PDBQT receptor file of N, H, CA, C and O in Angstrom, charges set to zero:
ATOM      1  N   UNK A   1       1.209  -0.636   0.143  1.00  0.00    +0.000 N 
ATOM      2  CA  UNK A   1      -0.386  -0.234  -0.239  1.00  0.00    +0.000 C 
ATOM      3  C   UNK A   1       0.611   1.063  -0.017  1.00  0.00    +0.000 C 
ATOM      4  O   UNK A   1       1.400   1.168   0.922  1.00  0.00    +0.000 OA
ATOM      5  N   UNK A   2       0.308   2.570  -1.663  1.00  0.00    +0.000 N 
ATOM      6  H   UNK A   2      -0.333   2.485  -2.426  1.00  0.00    +0.000 HD
ATOM      7  CA  UNK A   2       1.243   3.432  -1.128  1.00  0.00    +0.000 C 
ATOM      8  C   UNK A   2       0.868   4.667  -0.074  1.00  0.00    +0.000 C 
ATOM      9  O   UNK A   2      -0.292   4.949   0.226  1.00  0.00    +0.000 OA
ATOM     10  N   UNK A   3       1.737   5.176   0.304  1.00  0.00    +0.000 N 
ATOM     11  H   UNK A   3       2.679   4.947   0.061  1.00  0.00    +0.000 HD
ATOM     12  CA  UNK A   3       1.226   6.451   1.253  1.00  0.00    +0.000 C 
ATOM     13  C   UNK A   3       2.962   7.657   0.568  1.00  0.00    +0.000 C 
ATOM     14  O   UNK A   3       3.963   7.629  -0.147  1.00  0.00    +0.000 OA
ATOM     15  N   UNK A   4       2.168   8.497   1.497  1.00  0.00    +0.000 N 
ATOM     16  H   UNK A   4       1.355   8.520   2.078  1.00  0.00    +0.000 HD
ATOM     17  CA  UNK A   4       3.195   9.955   1.631  1.00  0.00    +0.000 C 
ATOM     18  C   UNK A   4       4.217   9.372   1.423  1.00  0.00    +0.000 C 
ATOM     19  O   UNK A   4       4.592   9.057   0.294  1.00  0.00    +0.000 OA
ATOM     20  N   UNK A   5       5.092   9.031   2.913  1.00  0.00    +0.000 N 
ATOM     21  H   UNK A   5       4.788   9.287   3.831  1.00  0.00    +0.000 HD
ATOM     22  CA  UNK A   5       5.555   8.273   2.599  1.00  0.00    +0.000 C 
ATOM     23  C   UNK A   5       6.987   7.045   1.680  1.00  0.00    +0.000 C 
ATOM     24  O   UNK A   5       8.166   6.719   1.817  1.00  0.00    +0.000 OA
ATOM     25  N   UNK A   6       6.257   6.887   1.126  1.00  0.00    +0.000 N 
ATOM     26  H   UNK A   6       5.299   7.151   1.014  1.00  0.00    +0.000 HD
ATOM     27  CA  UNK A   6       6.553   6.360  -0.211  1.00  0.00    +0.000 C 
ATOM     28  C   UNK A   6       7.175   6.800  -1.673  1.00  0.00    +0.000 C 
ATOM     29  O   UNK A   6       7.761   6.203  -2.576  1.00  0.00    +0.000 OA
ATOM     30  N   UNK A   7       6.485   8.963  -1.295  1.00  0.00    +0.000 N 
ATOM     31  H   UNK A   7       6.009   9.448  -0.562  1.00  0.00    +0.000 HD
ATOM     32  CA  UNK A   7       6.956   9.847  -2.587  1.00  0.00    +0.000 C 
ATOM     33  C   UNK A   7       8.305  10.661  -2.059  1.00  0.00    +0.000 C 
ATOM     34  O   UNK A   7       8.786  10.411  -0.953  1.00  0.00    +0.000 OA
ATOM     35  N   UNK A   8       8.863  11.645  -2.938  1.00  0.00    +0.000 N 
ATOM     36  H   UNK A   8       8.473  11.848  -3.836  1.00  0.00    +0.000 HD
ATOM     37  CA  UNK A   8       9.785  11.866  -2.437  1.00  0.00    +0.000 C 
ATOM     38  C   UNK A   8       9.800  13.334  -3.319  1.00  0.00    +0.000 C 
ATOM     39  O   UNK A   8       8.837  13.264  -4.083  1.00  0.00    +0.000 OA
ATOM     40  N   UNK A   9      10.384  14.402  -3.481  1.00  0.00    +0.000 N 
ATOM     41  H   UNK A   9      11.166  14.458  -2.860  1.00  0.00    +0.000 HD
ATOM     42  CA  UNK A   9      10.414  15.110  -5.076  1.00  0.00    +0.000 C 
ATOM     43  C   UNK A   9      11.955  15.296  -5.264  1.00  0.00    +0.000 C 
ATOM     44  O   UNK A   9      12.650  14.860  -4.346  1.00  0.00    +0.000 OA
ATOM     45  N   UNK A  10      12.707  15.991  -6.524  1.00  0.00    +0.000 N 
ATOM     46  H   UNK A  10      12.143  16.345  -7.270  1.00  0.00    +0.000 HD
ATOM     47  CA  UNK A  10      13.502  15.088  -7.122  1.00  0.00    +0.000 C 
ATOM     48  C   UNK A  10      13.827  17.309  -6.934  1.00  0.00    +0.000 C 
ATOM     49  O   UNK A  10      13.297  18.334  -7.364  1.00  0.00    +0.000 OA
ATOM     50  N   UNK A  11      14.982  16.929  -6.043  1.00  0.00    +0.000 N 
ATOM     51  H   UNK A  11      15.412  16.096  -5.694  1.00  0.00    +0.000 HD
ATOM     52  CA  UNK A  11      15.537  18.749  -6.736  1.00  0.00    +0.000 C 
ATOM     53  C   UNK A  11      15.753  20.108  -7.886  1.00  0.00    +0.000 C 
ATOM     54  O   UNK A  11      15.875  21.330  -7.966  1.00  0.00    +0.000 OA
ATOM     55  N   UNK A  12      15.687  18.683  -8.756  1.00  0.00    +0.000 N 
ATOM     56  H   UNK A  12      15.589  17.690  -8.691  1.00  0.00    +0.000 HD
ATOM     57  CA  UNK A  12      16.712  19.423  -9.331  1.00  0.00    +0.000 C 
ATOM     58  C   UNK A  12      15.450  20.384 -10.812  1.00  0.00    +0.000 C 
ATOM     59  O   UNK A  12      15.372  21.512 -11.299  1.00  0.00    +0.000 OA
ATOM     60  N   UNK A  13      14.378  18.422 -11.040  1.00  0.00    +0.000 N 
ATOM     61  H   UNK A  13      14.441  17.506 -10.644  1.00  0.00    +0.000 HD
ATOM     62  CA  UNK A  13      13.463  18.503 -11.706  1.00  0.00    +0.000 C 
ATOM     63  C   UNK A  13      11.339  18.513 -10.903  1.00  0.00    +0.000 C 
ATOM     64  O   UNK A  13      10.218  18.599 -11.403  1.00  0.00    +0.000 OA
ATOM     65  N   UNK A  14      11.595  18.448 -10.281  1.00  0.00    +0.000 N 
ATOM     66  H   UNK A  14      12.506  18.378  -9.875  1.00  0.00    +0.000 HD
ATOM     67  CA  UNK A  14      10.937  18.810  -9.219  1.00  0.00    +0.000 C 
ATOM     68  C   UNK A  14       9.240  17.096  -9.661  1.00  0.00    +0.000 C 
ATOM     69  O   UNK A  14       8.023  17.283  -9.664  1.00  0.00    +0.000 OA
ATOM     70  N   UNK A  15       9.886  15.941  -9.893  1.00  0.00    +0.000 N 
ATOM     71  H   UNK A  15      10.874  15.789  -9.891  1.00  0.00    +0.000 HD
ATOM     72  CA  UNK A  15      10.122  14.660 -10.855  1.00  0.00    +0.000 C 
ATOM     73  C   UNK A  15       8.933  14.306  -8.573  1.00  0.00    +0.000 C 
ATOM     74  O   UNK A  15       9.157  14.713  -7.433  1.00  0.00    +0.000 OA
ATOM     75  N   UNK A  16       7.931  13.462  -9.171  1.00  0.00    +0.000 N 
ATOM     76  H   UNK A  16       7.749  13.132 -10.097  1.00  0.00    +0.000 HD
ATOM     77  CA  UNK A  16       7.769  12.710  -8.381  1.00  0.00    +0.000 C 
ATOM     78  C   UNK A  16       8.186  11.245  -8.171  1.00  0.00    +0.000 C 
ATOM     79  O   UNK A  16       7.913  10.175  -8.715  1.00  0.00    +0.000 OA
ATOM     80  N   UNK A  17       9.109  11.723  -6.958  1.00  0.00    +0.000 N 
ATOM     81  H   UNK A  17       9.330  12.592  -6.515  1.00  0.00    +0.000 HD
ATOM     82  CA  UNK A  17      10.130   9.144  -6.797  1.00  0.00    +0.000 C 
ATOM     83  C   UNK A  17       8.778   8.590  -5.739  1.00  0.00    +0.000 C 
ATOM     84  O   UNK A  17       7.901   8.767  -4.893  1.00  0.00    +0.000 OA
ATOM     85  N   UNK A  18       9.427   7.909  -6.532  1.00  0.00    +0.000 N 
ATOM     86  H   UNK A  18      10.139   7.765  -7.220  1.00  0.00    +0.000 HD
ATOM     87  CA  UNK A  18       8.701   6.573  -5.348  1.00  0.00    +0.000 C 
ATOM     88  C   UNK A  18      10.457   5.867  -4.854  1.00  0.00    +0.000 C 
ATOM     89  O   UNK A  18      11.572   5.504  -5.228  1.00  0.00    +0.000 OA
ATOM     90  N   UNK A  19       9.707   6.035  -3.968  1.00  0.00    +0.000 N 
ATOM     91  H   UNK A  19       8.801   6.330  -3.664  1.00  0.00    +0.000 HD
ATOM     92  CA  UNK A  19      11.328   5.027  -2.490  1.00  0.00    +0.000 C 
ATOM     93  C   UNK A  19      10.383   4.465  -2.374  1.00  0.00    +0.000 C 
ATOM     94  O   UNK A  19       9.778   5.443  -2.815  1.00  0.00    +0.000 OA
ATOM     95  N   UNK A  20       9.681   3.837  -2.207  1.00  0.00    +0.000 N 
ATOM     96  H   UNK A  20      10.172   3.043  -1.848  1.00  0.00    +0.000 HD
ATOM     97  CA  UNK A  20       9.389   2.329  -1.763  1.00  0.00    +0.000 C 
ATOM     98  C   UNK A  20      10.245   1.234  -2.125  1.00  0.00    +0.000 C 
ATOM     99  O   UNK A  20       9.620   0.509  -2.900  1.00  0.00    +0.000 OA
ATOM    100  N   UNK A  21      11.407   0.792  -1.904  1.00  0.00    +0.000 N 
ATOM    101  H   UNK A  21      11.915   1.380  -1.274  1.00  0.00    +0.000 HD
ATOM    102  CA  UNK A  21      12.254  -0.568  -2.207  1.00  0.00    +0.000 C 
ATOM    103  C   UNK A  21      12.020  -1.457  -1.846  1.00  0.00    +0.000 C 
ATOM    104  O   UNK A  21      12.623  -2.462  -2.224  1.00  0.00    +0.000 OA
ATOM    105  N   UNK A  22      10.576  -1.521  -0.528  1.00  0.00    +0.000 N 
ATOM    106  H   UNK A  22      10.086  -0.705  -0.221  1.00  0.00    +0.000 HD
ATOM    107  CA  UNK A  22      10.467  -3.174  -0.347  1.00  0.00    +0.000 C 
ATOM    108  C   UNK A  22       9.534  -3.737  -1.511  1.00  0.00    +0.000 C 
ATOM    109  O   UNK A  22       9.781  -4.743  -2.177  1.00  0.00    +0.000 OA
ATOM    110  N   UNK A  23       8.467  -2.949  -1.632  1.00  0.00    +0.000 N 
ATOM    111  H   UNK A  23       8.266  -2.133  -1.091  1.00  0.00    +0.000 HD
ATOM    112  CA  UNK A  23       7.319  -2.428  -2.512  1.00  0.00    +0.000 C 
ATOM    113  C   UNK A  23       7.868  -2.565  -4.110  1.00  0.00    +0.000 C 
ATOM    114  O   UNK A  23       7.230  -3.215  -4.938  1.00  0.00    +0.000 OA
ATOM    115  N   UNK A  24       8.809  -2.047  -4.353  1.00  0.00    +0.000 N 
ATOM    116  H   UNK A  24       9.327  -1.519  -3.681  1.00  0.00    +0.000 HD
ATOM    117  CA  UNK A  24       9.656  -2.451  -5.158  1.00  0.00    +0.000 C 
ATOM    118  C   UNK A  24      10.098  -4.172  -5.771  1.00  0.00    +0.000 C 
ATOM    119  O   UNK A  24       9.805  -4.936  -6.691  1.00  0.00    +0.000 OA
ATOM    120  N   UNK A  25      11.212  -4.089  -4.243  1.00  0.00    +0.000 N 
ATOM    121  H   UNK A  25      11.451  -3.468  -3.496  1.00  0.00    +0.000 HD
ATOM    122  CA  UNK A  25      11.135  -6.354  -4.530  1.00  0.00    +0.000 C 
ATOM    123  C   UNK A  25      10.105  -6.774  -4.812  1.00  0.00    +0.000 C 
ATOM    124  O   UNK A  25       9.980  -7.451  -5.832  1.00  0.00    +0.000 OA
ATOM    125  N   UNK A  26       9.414  -6.592  -4.272  1.00  0.00    +0.000 N 
ATOM    126  H   UNK A  26       9.516  -6.042  -3.443  1.00  0.00    +0.000 HD
ATOM    127  CA  UNK A  26       7.743  -7.885  -3.871  1.00  0.00    +0.000 C 
ATOM    128  C   UNK A  26       7.192  -6.905  -5.493  1.00  0.00    +0.000 C 
ATOM    129  O   UNK A  26       7.202  -7.885  -6.238  1.00  0.00    +0.000 OA
ATOM    130  N   UNK A  27       6.929  -6.182  -6.063  1.00  0.00    +0.000 N 
ATOM    131  H   UNK A  27       6.921  -5.386  -5.458  1.00  0.00    +0.000 HD
ATOM    132  CA  UNK A  27       6.301  -6.344  -7.330  1.00  0.00    +0.000 C 
ATOM    133  C   UNK A  27       7.022  -7.153  -8.519  1.00  0.00    +0.000 C 
ATOM    134  O   UNK A  27       6.545  -7.630  -9.549  1.00  0.00    +0.000 OA
ATOM    135  N   UNK A  28       8.697  -7.137  -7.884  1.00  0.00    +0.000 N 
ATOM    136  H   UNK A  28       9.085  -6.749  -7.048  1.00  0.00    +0.000 HD
ATOM    137  CA  UNK A  28       9.497  -7.797  -9.002  1.00  0.00    +0.000 C 
ATOM    138  C   UNK A  28       9.591  -9.519  -8.782  1.00  0.00    +0.000 C 
ATOM    139  O   UNK A  28       9.754 -10.401  -9.625  1.00  0.00    +0.000 OA
ATOM    140  N   UNK A  29       9.438  -9.595  -7.477  1.00  0.00    +0.000 N 
ATOM    141  H   UNK A  29       9.305  -8.879  -6.792  1.00  0.00    +0.000 HD
ATOM    142  CA  UNK A  29       9.053 -11.273  -6.988  1.00  0.00    +0.000 C 
ATOM    143  C   UNK A  29       8.261 -11.312  -7.665  1.00  0.00    +0.000 C 
ATOM    144  O   UNK A  29       8.702 -11.320  -8.814  1.00  0.00    +0.000 OA
ATOM    145  N   UNK A  30       6.775 -11.360  -7.605  1.00  0.00    +0.000 N 
ATOM    146  H   UNK A  30       6.417 -11.354  -6.671  1.00  0.00    +0.000 HD
ATOM    147  CA  UNK A  30       5.762 -11.006  -8.126  1.00  0.00    +0.000 C 
ATOM    148  C   UNK A  30       5.206 -11.133  -9.135  1.00  0.00    +0.000 C 
ATOM    149  O   UNK A  30       4.183 -11.802  -9.279  1.00  0.00    +0.000 OA
ATOM    150  N   UNK A  31       6.115 -10.162 -10.495  1.00  0.00    +0.000 N 
ATOM    151  H   UNK A  31       6.946  -9.619 -10.378  1.00  0.00    +0.000 HD
ATOM    152  CA  UNK A  31       6.358 -10.110 -12.061  1.00  0.00    +0.000 C 
ATOM    153  C   UNK A  31       7.776 -11.959 -12.635  1.00  0.00    +0.000 C 
ATOM    154  O   UNK A  31       7.993 -12.708 -13.587  1.00  0.00    +0.000 OA
ATOM    155  N   UNK A  32       8.092 -11.787 -11.684  1.00  0.00    +0.000 N 
ATOM    156  H   UNK A  32       7.916 -11.178 -10.911  1.00  0.00    +0.000 HD
ATOM    157  CA  UNK A  32       9.198 -12.868 -11.336  1.00  0.00    +0.000 C 
ATOM    158  C   UNK A  32       8.533 -14.306 -11.804  1.00  0.00    +0.000 C 
ATOM    159  O   UNK A  32       8.772 -14.882 -12.865  1.00  0.00    +0.000 OA
ATOM    160  N   UNK A  33       7.549 -14.790 -10.653  1.00  0.00    +0.000 N 
ATOM    161  H   UNK A  33       7.354 -14.322  -9.791  1.00  0.00    +0.000 HD
ATOM    162  CA  UNK A  33       6.392 -15.109 -10.599  1.00  0.00    +0.000 C 
ATOM    163  C   UNK A  33       6.115 -15.217 -11.155  1.00  0.00    +0.000 C 
ATOM    164  O   UNK A  33       6.550 -16.228 -11.708  1.00  0.00    +0.000 OA
ATOM    165  N   UNK A  34       5.230 -14.604 -11.773  1.00  0.00    +0.000 N 
ATOM    166  H   UNK A  34       4.877 -13.783 -11.324  1.00  0.00    +0.000 HD
ATOM    167  CA  UNK A  34       4.274 -14.904 -13.134  1.00  0.00    +0.000 C 
ATOM    168  C   UNK A  34       4.729 -15.267 -14.308  1.00  0.00    +0.000 C 
ATOM    169  O   UNK A  34       4.449 -16.207 -15.050  1.00  0.00    +0.000 OA
ATOM    170  N   UNK A  35       5.649 -14.182 -14.393  1.00  0.00    +0.000 N 
ATOM    171  H   UNK A  35       5.876 -13.418 -13.789  1.00  0.00    +0.000 HD
ATOM    172  CA  UNK A  35       6.095 -14.726 -15.541  1.00  0.00    +0.000 C 
ATOM    173  C   UNK A  35       6.966 -16.462 -15.861  1.00  0.00    +0.000 C 
ATOM    174  O   UNK A  35       7.040 -17.117 -16.901  1.00  0.00    +0.000 OA
ATOM    175  N   UNK A  36       7.521 -16.748 -14.431  1.00  0.00    +0.000 N 
ATOM    176  H   UNK A  36       7.461 -16.216 -13.586  1.00  0.00    +0.000 HD
ATOM    177  CA  UNK A  36       7.507 -18.296 -14.189  1.00  0.00    +0.000 C 
ATOM    178  C   UNK A  36       6.797 -19.294 -14.905  1.00  0.00    +0.000 C 
ATOM    179  O   UNK A  36       7.174 -20.149 -15.707  1.00  0.00    +0.000 OA
ATOM    180  N   UNK A  37       5.503 -18.951 -14.364  1.00  0.00    +0.000 N 
ATOM    181  H   UNK A  37       5.197 -18.256 -13.713  1.00  0.00    +0.000 HD
ATOM    182  CA  UNK A  37       4.235 -20.117 -14.277  1.00  0.00    +0.000 C 
ATOM    183  C   UNK A  37       3.737 -19.408 -15.513  1.00  0.00    +0.000 C 
ATOM    184  O   UNK A  37       2.907 -20.103 -16.099  1.00  0.00    +0.000 OA
ATOM    185  N   UNK A  38       3.969 -18.278 -16.084  1.00  0.00    +0.000 N 
ATOM    186  H   UNK A  38       4.644 -17.714 -15.608  1.00  0.00    +0.000 HD
ATOM    187  CA  UNK A  38       3.332 -18.709 -17.606  1.00  0.00    +0.000 C 
ATOM    188  C   UNK A  38       4.100 -19.084 -18.524  1.00  0.00    +0.000 C 
ATOM    189  O   UNK A  38       3.559 -19.150 -19.627  1.00  0.00    +0.000 OA
ATOM    190  N   UNK A  39       5.707 -19.494 -18.452  1.00  0.00    +0.000 N 
ATOM    191  H   UNK A  39       6.147 -19.441 -17.555  1.00  0.00    +0.000 HD
ATOM    192  CA  UNK A  39       6.662 -20.089 -18.718  1.00  0.00    +0.000 C 
ATOM    193  C   UNK A  39       6.368 -21.970 -18.927  1.00  0.00    +0.000 C 
ATOM    194  O   UNK A  39       6.485 -22.881 -19.746  1.00  0.00    +0.000 OA
ATOM    195  N   UNK A  40       5.997 -21.720 -17.763  1.00  0.00    +0.000 N 
ATOM    196  H   UNK A  40       5.901 -20.980 -17.098  1.00  0.00    +0.000 HD
ATOM    197  CA  UNK A  40       5.489 -22.623 -17.247  1.00  0.00    +0.000 C 
ATOM    198  C   UNK A  40       4.112 -23.584 -18.641  1.00  0.00    +0.000 C 
ATOM    199  O   UNK A  40       4.190 -24.299 -19.640  1.00  0.00    +0.000 OA
ATOM    200  N   UNK A  41       3.168 -23.023 -17.886  1.00  0.00    +0.000 N 
ATOM    201  H   UNK A  41       3.104 -22.442 -17.075  1.00  0.00    +0.000 HD
ATOM    202  CA  UNK A  41       2.377 -23.167 -18.857  1.00  0.00    +0.000 C 
ATOM    203  C   UNK A  41       2.130 -23.828 -20.058  1.00  0.00    +0.000 C 
ATOM    204  O   UNK A  41       1.254 -24.604 -20.439  1.00  0.00    +0.000 OA
ATOM    205  N   UNK A  42       3.863 -22.955 -20.931  1.00  0.00    +0.000 N 
ATOM    206  H   UNK A  42       4.575 -22.325 -20.621  1.00  0.00    +0.000 HD
ATOM    207  CA  UNK A  42       3.686 -23.012 -22.459  1.00  0.00    +0.000 C 
ATOM    208  C   UNK A  42       4.355 -23.869 -22.400  1.00  0.00    +0.000 C 
ATOM    209  O   UNK A  42       3.847 -24.608 -23.243  1.00  0.00    +0.000 OA
ATOM    210  N   UNK A  43       5.892 -24.824 -21.681  1.00  0.00    +0.000 N 
ATOM    211  H   UNK A  43       6.304 -24.223 -20.996  1.00  0.00    +0.000 HD
ATOM    212  CA  UNK A  43       5.625 -26.349 -21.787  1.00  0.00    +0.000 C 
ATOM    213  C   UNK A  43       4.769 -27.191 -21.557  1.00  0.00    +0.000 C 
ATOM    214  O   UNK A  43       4.919 -28.210 -22.230  1.00  0.00    +0.000 OA
ATOM    215  N   UNK A  44       3.731 -27.195 -20.728  1.00  0.00    +0.000 N 
ATOM    216  H   UNK A  44       3.609 -26.367 -20.182  1.00  0.00    +0.000 HD
ATOM    217  CA  UNK A  44       3.397 -28.070 -20.677  1.00  0.00    +0.000 C 
ATOM    218  C   UNK A  44       1.734 -27.884 -21.681  1.00  0.00    +0.000 C 
ATOM    219  O   UNK A  44       0.855 -28.685 -21.362  1.00  0.00    +0.000 OA
ATOM    220  N   UNK A  45       1.468 -27.076 -22.576  1.00  0.00    +0.000 N 
ATOM    221  H   UNK A  45       2.182 -26.425 -22.834  1.00  0.00    +0.000 HD
ATOM    222  CA  UNK A  45       1.397 -27.293 -23.948  1.00  0.00    +0.000 C 
ATOM    223  C   UNK A  45       2.092 -27.660 -24.290  1.00  0.00    +0.000 C 
ATOM    224  O   UNK A  45       2.160 -28.858 -24.012  1.00  0.00    +0.000 OA
ATOM    225  N   UNK A  46       3.075 -27.203 -25.035  1.00  0.00    +0.000 N 
ATOM    226  H   UNK A  46       3.020 -26.230 -25.260  1.00  0.00    +0.000 HD
ATOM    227  CA  UNK A  46       4.529 -28.041 -25.379  1.00  0.00    +0.000 C 
ATOM    228  C   UNK A  46       3.715 -29.692 -25.442  1.00  0.00    +0.000 C 
ATOM    229  O   UNK A  46       3.278 -30.431 -26.323  1.00  0.00    +0.000 OA
ATOM    230  N   UNK A  47       3.832 -29.706 -23.992  1.00  0.00    +0.000 N 
ATOM    231  H   UNK A  47       4.187 -29.105 -23.276  1.00  0.00    +0.000 HD
ATOM    232  CA  UNK A  47       4.143 -31.460 -23.987  1.00  0.00    +0.000 C 
ATOM    233  C   UNK A  47       2.547 -32.484 -24.613  1.00  0.00    +0.000 C 
ATOM    234  O   UNK A  47       2.212 -33.498 -25.226  1.00  0.00    +0.000 OA
ATOM    235  N   UNK A  48       1.973 -31.158 -23.815  1.00  0.00    +0.000 N 
ATOM    236  H   UNK A  48       2.246 -30.335 -23.317  1.00  0.00    +0.000 HD
ATOM    237  CA  UNK A  48       0.981 -32.119 -24.385  1.00  0.00    +0.000 C 
ATOM    238  C   UNK A  48       0.271 -31.798 -25.828  1.00  0.00    +0.000 C 
ATOM    239  O   UNK A  48      -0.829 -32.333 -25.966  1.00  0.00    +0.000 OA
ATOM    240  N   UNK A  49       0.623 -31.202 -26.648  1.00  0.00    +0.000 N 
ATOM    241  H   UNK A  49       1.516 -30.767 -26.536  1.00  0.00    +0.000 HD
ATOM    242  CA  UNK A  49       0.380 -31.331 -28.032  1.00  0.00    +0.000 C 
ATOM    243  C   UNK A  49       1.412 -32.404 -28.502  1.00  0.00    +0.000 C 
ATOM    244  O   UNK A  49       0.897 -33.363 -29.077  1.00  0.00    +0.000 OA
ATOM    245  N   UNK A  50       3.091 -32.434 -28.336  1.00  0.00    +0.000 N 
ATOM    246  H   UNK A  50       3.509 -31.655 -27.869  1.00  0.00    +0.000 HD
ATOM    247  CA  UNK A  50       3.809 -33.457 -28.615  1.00  0.00    +0.000 C 
ATOM    248  C   UNK A  50       2.583 -35.123 -27.905  1.00  0.00    +0.000 C 
ATOM    249  O   UNK A  50       2.659 -36.324 -28.164  1.00  0.00    +0.000 OA
ATOM    250  N   UNK A  51       1.901 -34.565 -27.266  1.00  0.00    +0.000 N 
ATOM    251  H   UNK A  51       1.839 -33.589 -27.055  1.00  0.00    +0.000 HD
ATOM    252  CA  UNK A  51       1.438 -36.294 -26.492  1.00  0.00    +0.000 C 
ATOM    253  C   UNK A  51       0.182 -36.625 -27.682  1.00  0.00    +0.000 C 
ATOM    254  O   UNK A  51      -0.488 -37.650 -27.805  1.00  0.00    +0.000 OA
ATOM    255  N   UNK A  52       0.163 -35.934 -28.121  1.00  0.00    +0.000 N 
ATOM    256  H   UNK A  52       0.707 -35.101 -28.021  1.00  0.00    +0.000 HD
ATOM    257  CA  UNK A  52      -1.410 -36.029 -29.225  1.00  0.00    +0.000 C 
ATOM    258  C   UNK A  52      -0.629 -36.180 -30.127  1.00  0.00    +0.000 C 
ATOM    259  O   UNK A  52      -0.361 -37.361 -30.347  1.00  0.00    +0.000 OA
ATOM    260  N   UNK A  53      -0.103 -35.395 -30.804  1.00  0.00    +0.000 N 
ATOM    261  H   UNK A  53      -0.321 -34.436 -30.626  1.00  0.00    +0.000 HD
ATOM    262  CA  UNK A  53       1.034 -36.401 -31.849  1.00  0.00    +0.000 C 
ATOM    263  C   UNK A  53       1.369 -38.184 -31.985  1.00  0.00    +0.000 C 
ATOM    264  O   UNK A  53       1.282 -38.977 -32.922  1.00  0.00    +0.000 OA
ATOM    265  N   UNK A  54       1.940 -38.358 -29.993  1.00  0.00    +0.000 N 
ATOM    266  H   UNK A  54       2.010 -37.713 -29.232  1.00  0.00    +0.000 HD
ATOM    267  CA  UNK A  54       2.459 -39.269 -30.674  1.00  0.00    +0.000 C 
ATOM    268  C   UNK A  54       1.489 -39.885 -30.640  1.00  0.00    +0.000 C 
ATOM    269  O   UNK A  54       1.092 -40.171 -31.770  1.00  0.00    +0.000 OA
ATOM    270  N   UNK A  55       0.522 -40.465 -29.370  1.00  0.00    +0.000 N 
ATOM    271  H   UNK A  55       0.844 -40.233 -28.452  1.00  0.00    +0.000 HD
ATOM    272  CA  UNK A  55      -0.480 -40.983 -29.534  1.00  0.00    +0.000 C 
ATOM    273  C   UNK A  55      -1.148 -40.857 -31.279  1.00  0.00    +0.000 C 
ATOM    274  O   UNK A  55      -1.272 -41.798 -32.062  1.00  0.00    +0.000 OA
ATOM    275  N   UNK A  56      -1.391 -39.838 -31.454  1.00  0.00    +0.000 N 
ATOM    276  H   UNK A  56      -1.290 -39.074 -30.818  1.00  0.00    +0.000 HD
ATOM    277  CA  UNK A  56      -2.734 -40.128 -33.249  1.00  0.00    +0.000 C 
ATOM    278  C   UNK A  56      -0.725 -40.900 -34.643  1.00  0.00    +0.000 C 
ATOM    279  O   UNK A  56      -0.833 -40.935 -35.869  1.00  0.00    +0.000 OA
ATOM    280  N   UNK A  57       0.367 -41.241 -34.060  1.00  0.00    +0.000 N 
ATOM    281  H   UNK A  57       0.455 -41.213 -33.065  1.00  0.00    +0.000 HD
ATOM    282  CA  UNK A  57       1.169 -42.037 -34.851  1.00  0.00    +0.000 C 
ATOM    283  C   UNK A  57       1.111 -43.448 -34.423  1.00  0.00    +0.000 C 
ATOM    284  O   UNK A  57       1.162 -44.418 -35.179  1.00  0.00    +0.000 OA
ATOM    285  N   UNK A  58       1.003 -43.469 -33.168  1.00  0.00    +0.000 N 
ATOM    286  H   UNK A  58       0.963 -42.681 -32.554  1.00  0.00    +0.000 HD
ATOM    287  CA  UNK A  58       0.608 -44.908 -32.253  1.00  0.00    +0.000 C 
ATOM    288  C   UNK A  58      -0.481 -45.686 -32.846  1.00  0.00    +0.000 C 
ATOM    289  O   UNK A  58      -0.542 -46.888 -33.105  1.00  0.00    +0.000 OA
ATOM    290  N   UNK A  59      -1.524 -44.518 -33.040  1.00  0.00    +0.000 N 
ATOM    291  H   UNK A  59      -1.474 -43.542 -32.829  1.00  0.00    +0.000 HD
ATOM    292  CA  UNK A  59      -2.889 -45.100 -33.321  1.00  0.00    +0.000 C 
ATOM    293  C   UNK A  59      -2.759 -45.653 -35.096  1.00  0.00    +0.000 C 
ATOM    294  O   UNK A  59      -3.473 -46.354 -35.813  1.00  0.00    +0.000 OA
ATOM    295  N   UNK A  60      -1.711 -45.058 -35.256  1.00  0.00    +0.000 N 
ATOM    296  H   UNK A  60      -1.131 -44.488 -34.673  1.00  0.00    +0.000 HD
ATOM    297  CA  UNK A  60      -2.128 -45.254 -37.285  1.00  0.00    +0.000 C 
ATOM    298  C   UNK A  60      -0.396 -46.290 -37.757  1.00  0.00    +0.000 C 
ATOM    299  O   UNK A  60       0.276 -46.382 -38.785  1.00  0.00    +0.000 OA
ATOM    300  N   UNK A  61      -0.283 -46.935 -36.215  1.00  0.00    +0.000 N 
ATOM    301  H   UNK A  61      -0.828 -46.860 -35.380  1.00  0.00    +0.000 HD
ATOM    302  CA  UNK A  61       0.386 -47.880 -36.695  1.00  0.00    +0.000 C 
ATOM    303  C   UNK A  61       0.229 -48.813 -35.906  1.00  0.00    +0.000 C 
ATOM    304  O   UNK A  61       1.100 -49.679 -35.831  1.00  0.00    +0.000 OA
ATOM    305  N   UNK A  62      -0.870 -48.870 -35.152  1.00  0.00    +0.000 N 
ATOM    306  H   UNK A  62      -1.578 -48.167 -35.212  1.00  0.00    +0.000 HD
ATOM    307  CA  UNK A  62      -1.407 -50.206 -34.552  1.00  0.00    +0.000 C 
ATOM    308  C   UNK A  62      -2.466 -50.045 -35.795  1.00  0.00    +0.000 C 
ATOM    309  O   UNK A  62      -1.612 -49.912 -36.671  1.00  0.00    +0.000 OA
ATOM    310  N   UNK A  63      -3.340 -49.985 -36.294  1.00  0.00    +0.000 N 
ATOM    311  H   UNK A  63      -4.034 -50.093 -35.582  1.00  0.00    +0.000 HD
ATOM    312  CA  UNK A  63      -4.316 -49.789 -36.980  1.00  0.00    +0.000 C 
ATOM    313  C   UNK A  63      -3.439 -50.897 -37.679  1.00  0.00    +0.000 C 
ATOM    314  O   UNK A  63      -3.762 -52.078 -37.558  1.00  0.00    +0.000 OA
ATOM    315  N   UNK A  64      -1.953 -50.399 -38.658  1.00  0.00    +0.000 N 
ATOM    316  H   UNK A  64      -1.690 -49.439 -38.756  1.00  0.00    +0.000 HD
ATOM    317  CA  UNK A  64      -1.876 -50.474 -40.060  1.00  0.00    +0.000 C 
ATOM    318  C   UNK A  64      -1.591 -52.645 -39.932  1.00  0.00    +0.000 C 
ATOM    319  O   UNK A  64      -1.828 -53.423 -40.856  1.00  0.00    +0.000 OA
ATOM    320  N   UNK A  65      -1.084 -53.014 -38.603  1.00  0.00    +0.000 N 
ATOM    321  H   UNK A  65      -0.892 -52.382 -37.852  1.00  0.00    +0.000 HD
ATOM    322  CA  UNK A  65      -0.629 -54.103 -38.138  1.00  0.00    +0.000 C 
ATOM    323  C   UNK A  65      -2.274 -55.245 -37.965  1.00  0.00    +0.000 C 
ATOM    324  O   UNK A  65      -2.185 -56.394 -37.533  1.00  0.00    +0.000 OA
TER     325      UNK A  65
């Protein structure tokens, strides 16, 4: 949760800066976890597709015999 203490003004430009380092670290950790989950979902979908192709090939082989 952001509050007024999480911000300060930069002296030269008067830009408002977020100085909540813990919040930034938490955000980065969440972002990295979500990226890893997405990568794993992609890997699972590829494996499912590969398994489906293998199943189709095996069915063709069995039907020939």
